[in-house]
Biopython code that builds the backbone (N, CA, C, O; Angstrom):
import numpy as np
from Bio.PDB.StructureBuilder import StructureBuilder

atoms = [
    (1, "UNK", "N", (-17.527, 16.730, -3.409)),
    (1, "UNK", "CA", (-16.883, 17.384, -2.359)),
    (1, "UNK", "C", (-15.903, 16.330, -1.621)),
    (1, "UNK", "O", (-14.751, 16.645, -1.321)),
    (2, "UNK", "N", (-16.428, 15.105, -1.362)),
    (2, "UNK", "CA", (-15.661, 14.027, -0.824)),
    (2, "UNK", "C", (-15.679, 13.034, -1.708)),
    (2, "UNK", "O", (-16.679, 12.844, -2.400)),
    (3, "UNK", "N", (-14.526, 12.228, -1.813)),
    (3, "UNK", "CA", (-14.450, 10.978, -2.687)),
    (3, "UNK", "C", (-15.546, 9.985, -2.301)),
    (3, "UNK", "O", (-15.848, 9.781, -1.126)),
    (4, "UNK", "N", (-16.073, 9.436, -3.237)),
    (4, "UNK", "CA", (-17.129, 8.433, -2.980)),
    (4, "UNK", "C", (-16.620, 7.011, -3.147)),
    (4, "UNK", "O", (-15.922, 6.825, -4.144)),
    (5, "UNK", "N", (-16.844, 5.979, -2.349)),
    (5, "UNK", "CA", (-16.283, 4.676, -2.593)),
    (5, "UNK", "C", (-16.906, 4.140, -3.856)),
    (5, "UNK", "O", (-18.022, 4.502, -4.229)),
    (6, "UNK", "N", (-16.146, 3.251, -4.520)),
    (6, "UNK", "CA", (-16.705, 2.536, -5.666)),
    (6, "UNK", "C", (-17.985, 1.835, -5.345)),
    (6, "UNK", "O", (-18.187, 1.318, -4.247)),
    (7, "UNK", "N", (-18.870, 1.830, -6.355)),
    (7, "UNK", "CA", (-20.177, 1.159, -6.000)),
    (7, "UNK", "C", (-19.828, -0.410, -5.949)),
    (7, "UNK", "O", (-19.063, -0.985, -6.723)),
    (8, "UNK", "N", (-20.530, -0.979, -4.902)),
    (8, "UNK", "CA", (-20.409, -2.432, -4.679)),
    (8, "UNK", "C", (-21.855, -2.988, -4.665)),
    (8, "UNK", "O", (-22.809, -2.210, -4.685)),
    (9, "UNK", "N", (-22.002, -4.194, -4.633)),
    (9, "UNK", "CA", (-23.257, -4.846, -4.318)),
    (9, "UNK", "C", (-23.842, -4.460, -2.908)),
    (9, "UNK", "O", (-25.054, -4.460, -2.694)),
    (10, "UNK", "N", (-22.900, -4.130, -1.961)),
    (10, "UNK", "CA", (-23.173, -3.744, -0.654)),
    (10, "UNK", "C", (-23.627, -2.262, -0.455)),
    (10, "UNK", "O", (-24.272, -1.903, 0.530)),
    (11, "UNK", "N", (-23.253, -1.452, -1.439)),
    (11, "UNK", "CA", (-23.444, -0.003, -1.400)),
    (11, "UNK", "C", (-24.179, 0.516, -2.687)),
    (11, "UNK", "O", (-23.700, 0.316, -3.804)),
    (12, "UNK", "N", (-25.234, 1.120, -2.512)),
    (12, "UNK", "CA", (-25.936, 1.617, -3.658)),
    (12, "UNK", "C", (-26.263, 3.082, -3.380)),
    (12, "UNK", "O", (-26.185, 3.508, -2.227)),
    (13, "UNK", "N", (-26.591, 3.793, -4.299)),
    (13, "UNK", "CA", (-26.914, 5.283, -4.142)),
    (13, "UNK", "C", (-28.117, 5.439, -3.148)),
    (13, "UNK", "O", (-29.163, 4.806, -3.287)),
    (14, "UNK", "N", (-27.894, 6.299, -2.171)),
    (14, "UNK", "CA", (-28.842, 6.611, -1.236)),
    (14, "UNK", "C", (-28.839, 5.805, 0.047)),
    (14, "UNK", "O", (-29.713, 5.949, 0.903)),
    (15, "UNK", "N", (-27.825, 4.949, 0.157)),
    (15, "UNK", "CA", (-27.686, 4.094, 1.326)),
    (15, "UNK", "C", (-26.249, 4.352, 1.911)),
    (15, "UNK", "O", (-25.346, 4.854, 1.242)),
    (16, "UNK", "N", (-26.117, 3.949, 3.264)),
    (16, "UNK", "CA", (-24.816, 4.091, 3.864)),
    (16, "UNK", "C", (-23.873, 3.109, 3.231)),
    (16, "UNK", "O", (-24.273, 2.054, 2.740)),
    (17, "UNK", "N", (-22.612, 3.477, 3.252)),
    (17, "UNK", "CA", (-21.487, 2.465, 2.672)),
    (17, "UNK", "C", (-21.458, 1.270, 3.572)),
    (17, "UNK", "O", (-21.911, 1.300, 4.715)),
    (18, "UNK", "N", (-20.897, 0.194, 3.007)),
    (18, "UNK", "CA", (-20.753, -0.995, 3.751)),
    (18, "UNK", "C", (-19.835, -0.741, 4.844)),
    (18, "UNK", "O", (-19.058, 0.213, 4.803)),
    (19, "UNK", "N", (-19.892, -1.645, 5.938)),
    (19, "UNK", "CA", (-18.957, -1.376, 7.146)),
    (19, "UNK", "C", (-17.498, -1.513, 6.618)),
    (19, "UNK", "O", (-16.661, -0.787, 7.154)),
    (20, "UNK", "N", (-17.136, -2.272, 5.730)),
    (20, "UNK", "CA", (-15.856, -2.328, 5.235)),
    (20, "UNK", "C", (-15.347, -1.039, 4.469)),
    (20, "UNK", "O", (-14.150, -0.808, 4.298)),
    (21, "UNK", "N", (-16.276, -0.300, 4.066)),
    (21, "UNK", "CA", (-15.987, 1.005, 3.297)),
    (21, "UNK", "C", (-16.033, 2.246, 4.130)),
    (21, "UNK", "O", (-15.621, 3.308, 3.663)),
    (22, "UNK", "N", (-16.563, 2.153, 5.464)),
    (22, "UNK", "CA", (-16.768, 3.381, 6.242)),
    (22, "UNK", "C", (-15.407, 3.908, 6.640)),
    (22, "UNK", "O", (-15.280, 5.118, 6.831)),
    (23, "UNK", "N", (-14.354, 3.063, 6.781)),
    (23, "UNK", "CA", (-13.097, 3.628, 7.238)),
    (23, "UNK", "C", (-12.597, 4.721, 6.295)),
    (23, "UNK", "O", (-11.774, 5.536, 6.713)),
    (24, "UNK", "N", (-13.064, 4.778, 5.020)),
    (24, "UNK", "CA", (-12.631, 5.772, 4.120)),
    (24, "UNK", "C", (-13.136, 7.152, 4.457)),
    (24, "UNK", "O", (-12.462, 8.156, 4.226)),
    (25, "UNK", "N", (-14.310, 7.186, 4.997)),
    (25, "UNK", "CA", (-14.908, 8.509, 5.185)),
    (25, "UNK", "C", (-14.230, 9.439, 6.339)),
    (25, "UNK", "O", (-14.053, 10.645, 6.168)),
    (26, "UNK", "N", (-13.891, 8.789, 7.462)),
    (26, "UNK", "CA", (-13.240, 9.629, 8.496)),
    (26, "UNK", "C", (-11.924, 10.214, 8.031)),
    (26, "UNK", "O", (-11.644, 11.380, 8.310)),
    (27, "UNK", "N", (-11.105, 9.442, 7.328)),
    (27, "UNK", "CA", (-9.825, 10.079, 6.832)),
    (27, "UNK", "C", (-10.153, 11.094, 5.835)),
    (27, "UNK", "O", (-9.528, 12.152, 5.911)),
    (28, "UNK", "N", (-11.107, 10.945, 4.826)),
    (28, "UNK", "CA", (-11.483, 12.033, 3.970)),
    (28, "UNK", "C", (-11.985, 13.289, 4.637)),
    (28, "UNK", "O", (-11.670, 14.410, 4.236)),
    (29, "UNK", "N", (-12.748, 13.074, 5.633)),
    (29, "UNK", "CA", (-13.285, 14.204, 6.448)),
    (29, "UNK", "C", (-12.264, 14.960, 7.070)),
    (29, "UNK", "O", (-12.262, 16.190, 7.034)),
    (30, "UNK", "N", (-11.315, 14.225, 7.690)),
    (30, "UNK", "CA", (-10.151, 14.902, 8.428)),
    (30, "UNK", "C", (-9.281, 15.671, 7.500)),
    (30, "UNK", "O", (-8.893, 16.802, 7.788)),
    (31, "UNK", "N", (-8.961, 15.054, 6.355)),
    (31, "UNK", "CA", (-8.105, 15.697, 5.197)),
    (31, "UNK", "C", (-8.912, 16.879, 4.770)),
    (31, "UNK", "O", (-8.299, 17.940, 4.661)),
    (32, "UNK", "N", (-10.161, 16.861, 4.519)),
    (32, "UNK", "CA", (-11.000, 17.995, 4.003)),
    (32, "UNK", "C", (-11.029, 19.108, 5.138)),
    (32, "UNK", "O", (-10.964, 20.313, 4.893)),
    (33, "UNK", "N", (-11.132, 18.579, 6.364)),
    (33, "UNK", "CA", (-11.196, 19.596, 7.465)),
    (33, "UNK", "C", (-9.922, 20.418, 7.586)),
    (33, "UNK", "O", (-9.935, 21.643, 7.702)),
    (34, "UNK", "N", (-8.744, 19.622, 7.549)),
    (34, "UNK", "CA", (-7.522, 20.318, 7.666)),
    (34, "UNK", "C", (-7.173, 21.298, 6.430)),
    (34, "UNK", "O", (-6.521, 22.329, 6.601)),
    (35, "UNK", "N", (-7.660, 20.891, 5.175)),
    (35, "UNK", "CA", (-7.546, 21.767, 4.062)),
    (35, "UNK", "C", (-8.246, 23.102, 4.203)),
    (35, "UNK", "O", (-7.743, 24.188, 3.916)),
    (36, "UNK", "N", (-9.495, 22.891, 4.692)),
    (36, "UNK", "CA", (-10.359, 24.088, 4.875)),
    (36, "UNK", "C", (-9.874, 25.034, 6.022)),
    (36, "UNK", "O", (-9.981, 26.256, 5.918)),
    (37, "UNK", "N", (-9.361, 24.450, 7.074)),
    (37, "UNK", "CA", (-8.897, 25.258, 8.206)),
    (37, "UNK", "C", (-7.541, 25.994, 7.745)),
    (37, "UNK", "O", (-7.342, 27.161, 8.084)),
    (38, "UNK", "N", (-6.647, 25.305, 6.991)),
    (38, "UNK", "CA", (-5.614, 25.852, 6.573)),
    (38, "UNK", "C", (-5.707, 26.974, 5.623)),
    (38, "UNK", "O", (-4.960, 27.952, 5.672)),
    (39, "UNK", "N", (-6.668, 26.802, 4.738)),
    (39, "UNK", "CA", (-7.171, 27.959, 3.772)),
    (39, "UNK", "C", (-7.702, 29.088, 4.500)),
    (39, "UNK", "O", (-7.419, 30.239, 4.168)),
    (40, "UNK", "N", (-8.531, 28.794, 5.572)),
    (40, "UNK", "CA", (-9.165, 29.789, 6.430)),
    (40, "UNK", "C", (-7.994, 30.616, 7.103)),
    (40, "UNK", "O", (-8.007, 31.843, 7.010)),
    (41, "UNK", "N", (-7.052, 30.004, 7.733)),
    (41, "UNK", "CA", (-5.791, 30.685, 8.363)),
    (41, "UNK", "C", (-5.128, 31.657, 7.374)),
    (41, "UNK", "O", (-4.881, 32.831, 7.649)),
    (42, "UNK", "N", (-4.844, 31.023, 6.122)),
    (42, "UNK", "CA", (-4.151, 31.780, 5.134)),
    (42, "UNK", "C", (-4.993, 33.142, 4.794)),
    (42, "UNK", "O", (-4.488, 34.264, 4.748)),
    (43, "UNK", "N", (-6.229, 32.867, 4.587)),
    (43, "UNK", "CA", (-7.092, 34.069, 4.235)),
    (43, "UNK", "C", (-7.111, 35.036, 5.453)),
    (43, "UNK", "O", (-6.993, 36.241, 5.232)),
    (44, "UNK", "N", (-7.244, 34.606, 6.648)),
    (44, "UNK", "CA", (-7.222, 35.394, 7.813)),
    (44, "UNK", "C", (-5.924, 36.206, 7.939)),
    (44, "UNK", "O", (-5.942, 37.388, 8.280)),
    (45, "UNK", "N", (-4.849, 35.564, 7.665)),
    (45, "UNK", "CA", (-3.542, 36.226, 7.773)),
    (45, "UNK", "C", (-3.430, 37.382, 6.668)),
    (45, "UNK", "O", (-2.757, 38.394, 6.862)),
    (46, "UNK", "N", (-4.088, 37.161, 5.595)),
    (46, "UNK", "CA", (-4.157, 38.171, 4.567)),
    (46, "UNK", "C", (-5.265, 39.215, 4.751)),
    (46, "UNK", "O", (-5.526, 40.046, 3.880)),
    (47, "UNK", "N", (-5.908, 39.132, 5.936)),
    (47, "UNK", "CA", (-7.004, 40.002, 6.279)),
    (47, "UNK", "C", (-8.193, 39.913, 5.324)),
    (47, "UNK", "O", (-8.907, 40.899, 5.141)),
    (48, "UNK", "N", (-8.416, 38.745, 4.712)),
    (48, "UNK", "CA", (-9.535, 38.518, 3.946)),
    (48, "UNK", "C", (-10.543, 37.733, 4.817)),
    (48, "UNK", "O", (-10.722, 36.529, 4.630)),
    (49, "UNK", "N", (-11.189, 38.418, 5.756)),
    (49, "UNK", "CA", (-11.886, 37.747, 6.767)),
    (49, "UNK", "C", (-13.126, 37.032, 6.336)),
    (49, "UNK", "O", (-13.462, 35.989, 6.898)),
    (50, "UNK", "N", (-13.900, 37.618, 5.242)),
    (50, "UNK", "CA", (-15.008, 37.002, 4.743)),
    (50, "UNK", "C", (-14.702, 35.662, 4.150)),
    (50, "UNK", "O", (-15.417, 34.695, 4.414)),
    (51, "UNK", "N", (-13.716, 35.573, 3.397)),
    (51, "UNK", "CA", (-13.242, 34.183, 2.913)),
    (51, "UNK", "C", (-12.813, 33.310, 3.935)),
    (51, "UNK", "O", (-13.121, 32.119, 3.953)),
    (52, "UNK", "N", (-12.121, 33.855, 4.775)),
    (52, "UNK", "CA", (-11.639, 32.978, 6.141)),
    (52, "UNK", "C", (-12.890, 32.339, 6.752)),
    (52, "UNK", "O", (-12.967, 31.132, 6.980)),
    (53, "UNK", "N", (-13.895, 33.248, 7.010)),
    (53, "UNK", "CA", (-15.131, 32.811, 7.698)),
    (53, "UNK", "C", (-15.822, 31.685, 6.853)),
    (53, "UNK", "O", (-16.247, 30.661, 7.388)),
    (54, "UNK", "N", (-15.905, 31.908, 5.607)),
    (54, "UNK", "CA", (-16.429, 30.933, 4.770)),
    (54, "UNK", "C", (-15.805, 29.566, 4.880)),
    (54, "UNK", "O", (-16.473, 28.542, 5.028)),
    (55, "UNK", "N", (-14.463, 29.602, 4.799)),
    (55, "UNK", "CA", (-13.699, 28.269, 4.968)),
    (55, "UNK", "C", (-13.855, 27.732, 6.339)),
    (55, "UNK", "O", (-14.003, 26.514, 6.445)),
    (56, "UNK", "N", (-13.843, 28.518, 7.474)),
    (56, "UNK", "CA", (-13.997, 27.986, 8.813)),
    (56, "UNK", "C", (-15.387, 27.415, 8.941)),
    (56, "UNK", "O", (-15.556, 26.380, 9.584)),
    (57, "UNK", "N", (-16.306, 27.990, 8.407)),
    (57, "UNK", "CA", (-17.628, 27.445, 8.445)),
    (57, "UNK", "C", (-17.797, 26.237, 7.845)),
    (57, "UNK", "O", (-18.476, 25.366, 8.388)),
    (58, "UNK", "N", (-17.199, 26.053, 6.666)),
    (58, "UNK", "CA", (-17.134, 24.873, 5.901)),
    (58, "UNK", "C", (-16.510, 23.697, 6.641)),
    (58, "UNK", "O", (-16.982, 22.562, 6.589)),
    (59, "UNK", "N", (-15.336, 24.056, 7.389)),
    (59, "UNK", "CA", (-14.644, 23.090, 8.101)),
    (59, "UNK", "C", (-15.626, 22.674, 9.221)),
    (59, "UNK", "O", (-15.638, 21.485, 9.540)),
    (60, "UNK", "N", (-16.449, 23.542, 9.844)),
    (60, "UNK", "CA", (-17.354, 23.086, 10.813)),
    (60, "UNK", "C", (-18.474, 22.173, 10.313)),
    (60, "UNK", "O", (-19.008, 21.378, 11.085)),
    (61, "UNK", "N", (-18.850, 22.282, 8.979)),
    (61, "UNK", "CA", (-19.727, 21.418, 8.410)),
    (61, "UNK", "C", (-19.171, 19.967, 8.263)),
    (61, "UNK", "O", (-19.889, 18.973, 8.370)),
    (62, "UNK", "N", (-17.823, 19.927, 8.006)),
    (62, "UNK", "CA", (-17.244, 18.622, 7.952)),
    (62, "UNK", "C", (-16.998, 17.954, 9.386)),
    (62, "UNK", "O", (-17.165, 16.746, 9.555)),
    (63, "UNK", "N", (-16.619, 18.760, 10.337)),
    (63, "UNK", "CA", (-16.439, 18.227, 11.769)),
    (63, "UNK", "C", (-17.145, 19.227, 12.660)),
    (63, "UNK", "O", (-16.523, 20.136, 13.210)),
    (64, "UNK", "N", (-18.503, 19.045, 12.803)),
    (64, "UNK", "CA", (-19.162, 19.918, 13.760)),
    (64, "UNK", "C", (-18.667, 19.918, 15.065)),
    (64, "UNK", "O", (-18.185, 18.890, 15.541)),
    (65, "UNK", "N", (-18.739, 21.019, 15.730)),
    (65, "UNK", "CA", (-18.307, 21.286, 17.110)),
    (65, "UNK", "C", (-16.888, 21.126, 17.389)),
    (65, "UNK", "O", (-16.488, 21.059, 18.551)),
    (66, "UNK", "N", (-15.998, 21.053, 16.253)),
    (66, "UNK", "CA", (-14.602, 21.061, 16.560)),
    (66, "UNK", "C", (-14.123, 22.410, 17.165)),
    (66, "UNK", "O", (-14.292, 23.470, 16.563)),
    (67, "UNK", "N", (-13.502, 22.331, 18.411)),
    (67, "UNK", "CA", (-13.188, 23.424, 19.092)),
    (67, "UNK", "C", (-12.369, 24.509, 18.446)),
    (67, "UNK", "O", (-12.576, 25.711, 18.610)),
    (68, "UNK", "N", (-11.360, 23.949, 17.650)),
    (68, "UNK", "CA", (-10.498, 24.967, 16.847)),
    (68, "UNK", "C", (-11.246, 25.762, 15.890)),
    (68, "UNK", "O", (-11.114, 26.978, 15.755)),
    (69, "UNK", "N", (-12.110, 24.953, 15.174)),
    (69, "UNK", "CA", (-13.052, 25.709, 14.099)),
    (69, "UNK", "C", (-13.965, 26.580, 14.664)),
    (69, "UNK", "O", (-14.258, 27.626, 14.085)),
    (70, "UNK", "N", (-14.486, 26.249, 15.806)),
    (70, "UNK", "CA", (-15.573, 27.188, 16.466)),
    (70, "UNK", "C", (-14.698, 28.439, 16.958)),
    (70, "UNK", "O", (-15.127, 29.562, 16.697)),
    (71, "UNK", "N", (-13.662, 28.319, 17.560)),
    (71, "UNK", "CA", (-12.888, 29.443, 17.911)),
    (71, "UNK", "C", (-12.385, 30.307, 16.774)),
    (71, "UNK", "O", (-12.409, 31.534, 16.868)),
    (72, "UNK", "N", (-11.921, 29.672, 15.682)),
    (72, "UNK", "CA", (-11.635, 30.406, 14.420)),
    (72, "UNK", "C", (-12.669, 31.153, 13.896)),
    (72, "UNK", "O", (-12.420, 32.240, 13.376)),
    (73, "UNK", "N", (-13.990, 30.650, 13.969)),
    (73, "UNK", "CA", (-15.151, 31.438, 13.495)),
    (73, "UNK", "C", (-15.388, 32.535, 14.482)),
    (73, "UNK", "O", (-15.763, 33.640, 14.087)),
    (74, "UNK", "N", (-15.206, 32.305, 15.630)),
    (74, "UNK", "CA", (-15.537, 33.494, 16.649)),
    (74, "UNK", "C", (-14.581, 34.508, 16.500)),
    (74, "UNK", "O", (-14.987, 35.670, 16.505)),
    (75, "UNK", "N", (-13.167, 34.241, 16.347)),
    (75, "UNK", "CA", (-12.172, 35.241, 16.159)),
    (75, "UNK", "C", (-12.341, 35.992, 14.874)),
    (75, "UNK", "O", (-12.085, 37.196, 14.839)),
    (76, "UNK", "N", (-12.783, 35.304, 13.754)),
    (76, "UNK", "CA", (-12.963, 35.859, 12.417)),
    (76, "UNK", "C", (-14.075, 36.889, 12.544)),
    (76, "UNK", "O", (-13.950, 38.008, 12.048)),
    (77, "UNK", "N", (-15.299, 36.466, 13.293)),
    (77, "UNK", "CA", (-16.393, 37.415, 13.328)),
    (77, "UNK", "C", (-15.922, 38.588, 14.072)),
    (77, "UNK", "O", (-16.340, 39.699, 13.746)),
    (78, "UNK", "N", (-15.031, 38.439, 15.111)),
    (78, "UNK", "CA", (-14.592, 39.616, 15.883)),
    (78, "UNK", "C", (-13.784, 40.523, 15.038)),
    (78, "UNK", "O", (-13.929, 41.742, 15.133)),
    (79, "UNK", "N", (-12.930, 39.982, 14.206)),
    (79, "UNK", "CA", (-12.087, 40.745, 13.282)),
    (79, "UNK", "C", (-12.988, 41.482, 12.311)),
    (79, "UNK", "O", (-12.700, 42.637, 11.997)),
    (80, "UNK", "N", (-14.014, 40.912, 11.840)),
    (80, "UNK", "CA", (-14.995, 41.574, 10.952)),
    (80, "UNK", "C", (-15.602, 42.758, 11.570)),
    (80, "UNK", "O", (-15.597, 43.840, 10.982)),
    (81, "UNK", "N", (-16.171, 42.588, 12.834)),
    (81, "UNK", "CA", (-16.720, 43.652, 13.532)),
    (81, "UNK", "C", (-15.756, 44.790, 13.849)),
    (81, "UNK", "O", (-16.062, 45.978, 13.750)),
    (82, "UNK", "N", (-14.559, 44.328, 14.242)),
    (82, "UNK", "CA", (-13.434, 45.364, 14.490)),
    (82, "UNK", "C", (-13.124, 46.156, 13.358)),
    (82, "UNK", "O", (-12.914, 47.364, 13.465)),
    (83, "UNK", "N", (-13.080, 45.480, 12.160)),
    (83, "UNK", "CA", (-12.789, 46.194, 10.861)),
    (83, "UNK", "C", (-13.883, 47.280, 10.565)),
    (83, "UNK", "O", (-13.614, 48.386, 10.097)),
    (84, "UNK", "N", (-15.076, 46.874, 10.871)),
    (84, "UNK", "CA", (-16.249, 47.851, 10.530)),
    (84, "UNK", "C", (-16.252, 49.002, 11.499)),
    (84, "UNK", "O", (-16.671, 50.091, 11.107)),
    (85, "UNK", "N", (-15.814, 48.848, 12.749)),
    (85, "UNK", "CA", (-15.994, 49.933, 13.610)),
    (85, "UNK", "C", (-14.717, 50.864, 13.637)),
    (85, "UNK", "O", (-14.705, 51.824, 14.406)),
    (86, "UNK", "N", (-13.694, 50.610, 12.851)),
    (86, "UNK", "CA", (-12.521, 51.463, 12.785)),
    (86, "UNK", "C", (-12.701, 52.549, 11.823)),
    (86, "UNK", "O", (-11.800, 53.368, 11.641)),
]
sb = StructureBuilder()
sb.init_structure("model")
sb.init_model(0)
sb.init_chain("A")
sb.init_seg("    ")
for serial, (resi, resn, name, xyz) in enumerate(atoms, 1):
    if name == "N":
        sb.init_residue(resn, " ", resi, " ")
    sb.init_atom(name, np.array(xyz, "f"), 0.0, 1.0, " ", f" {name:<3s}", serial, name[0])
structure = sb.get_structure()
């Protein structure tokens, strides 16, 4: 899902990346988050609420407690409930 830094003597499987490699992860996380949110919004606009919800939840896995993602999940759940009651 996320690009992994090249293996070095300082970084081996199952350990944290070396301090000089950690800067790669926040950028990858933000890019992945933006991609998932954008896809969620596209699906929402097409009224594909289930797929939108999946993508917003995945975005929350990347950046937990992000206010926009939390609101998007809540709005999408309400749209799903609203669709079922009509």
